[in-house]
Each structure stands twice: as C-alpha cells, then as structure tokens.
C-alpha positions as CSV (number, residue, x, y, z in Angstrom):
1,M,85.8,73.2,121.4
2,N,85.7,70.0,122.9
3,S,83.6,67.2,120.6
4,Q,80.5,67.7,122.4
5,E,80.3,71.3,120.8
6,H,78.5,72.2,117.7
7,S,78.3,75.1,115.4
8,A,75.6,77.2,114.4
9,S,74.7,74.4,111.3
10,G,74.1,71.9,114.7
11,N,77.6,69.8,113.4
12,P,79.6,68.3,115.4
13,Q,83.5,70.9,115.5
14,P,86.2,68.8,114.7
15,T,88.6,69.2,117.8
16,S,92.2,68.7,116.1
17,R,93.9,69.9,113.4
18,E,93.7,66.1,111.9
19,E,90.1,65.9,112.5
20,A,89.6,69.3,110.8
21,T,91.6,68.0,107.2
22,E,90.1,64.7,107.3
23,A,86.6,66.9,107.6
24,L,87.8,68.8,105.1
25,S,89.2,66.0,102.5
26,S,85.6,63.7,103.0
27,T,83.9,66.7,101.3
28,H,86.7,67.7,98.3
29,V,85.6,66.0,95.6
30,T,88.2,65.7,93.1
31,H,87.9,63.2,89.7
32,V,91.1,60.8,89.6
33,R,91.5,58.4,86.5
34,E,92.0,55.0,88.3
35,D,94.9,53.5,85.7
36,V,96.8,56.5,86.0
37,A,96.7,56.6,90.0
38,M,97.5,53.0,90.1
39,A,100.6,53.9,88.2
40,G,101.8,56.2,91.3
41,R,100.7,59.6,89.6
42,C,98.7,62.2,90.9
43,A,96.1,61.6,88.5
44,N,93.4,64.7,89.6
45,V,91.6,65.1,86.3
46,H,90.6,68.6,85.3
47,L,87.5,68.2,84.3
48,P,86.6,71.4,81.5
49,T,89.4,70.1,79.9
50,G,89.8,66.0,80.1
51,R,93.2,66.4,81.1
52,T,94.7,64.3,83.8
53,C,97.9,65.4,86.4
54,S,101.1,63.6,85.3
55,L,103.1,64.5,88.8
56,P,103.5,61.7,91.4
57,V,101.2,61.1,93.7
58,R,101.1,63.5,96.6
59,H,103.3,66.2,94.8
60,P,103.4,69.9,96.3
61,G,102.1,72.7,94.1
62,S,100.4,73.1,91.2
63,C,99.5,69.9,88.7
64,N,101.2,69.5,85.4
65,F,97.9,68.3,83.6
66,V,98.6,66.5,79.9
67,G,96.8,65.3,77.4
68,P,94.8,62.2,77.0
69,E,97.2,60.0,75.0
70,D,100.0,60.8,76.9
71,A,97.8,60.1,80.2
72,N,97.3,56.7,78.6
73,N,101.3,55.8,78.7
74,L,101.6,56.7,81.9
75,A,98.9,54.2,83.1
76,A,100.7,51.9,80.9
77,H,104.0,51.7,82.9
C-alpha cells in the first residue's frame, strides 16, 4: 500500500512500521504523573486504584504500581 491509498474508513494507511507505531501511539491515551515522570520513572497511573508505576521510563514488561506515598517519594528524588 502506498501513502495515497486509504482504508475503508477513508483514512490514509501508514506506509511503514514506524508510521504505524506513531499512528497507534497518538490514539492511545495514558495517564501519567508528571512529577514522577520528571524523576525518570514510567509514572503510568492505574486509574481504578490511583497507583503509579515506579519502574524506569520505557521499562520492558508490566508496570509495578505503588501507592501515592511511595510515588510522592519517587517524585521528590
């Protein structure tokens, strides 16, 4: 498929794997604690519990969620 072709919905299809990843990530909504993210952590927030991931940014695998007090400690460092 080239960049001029469109899907059934009328939207242009990405032409490379990188473009496809960018297209998906732009529609994926995540909630991140900015103060924790500035400390180099993943900082994704699990909305049902309000817990925050304490692992390094772009870590492999699943998140490790910690409570608000622990997340505050991460943000302070």
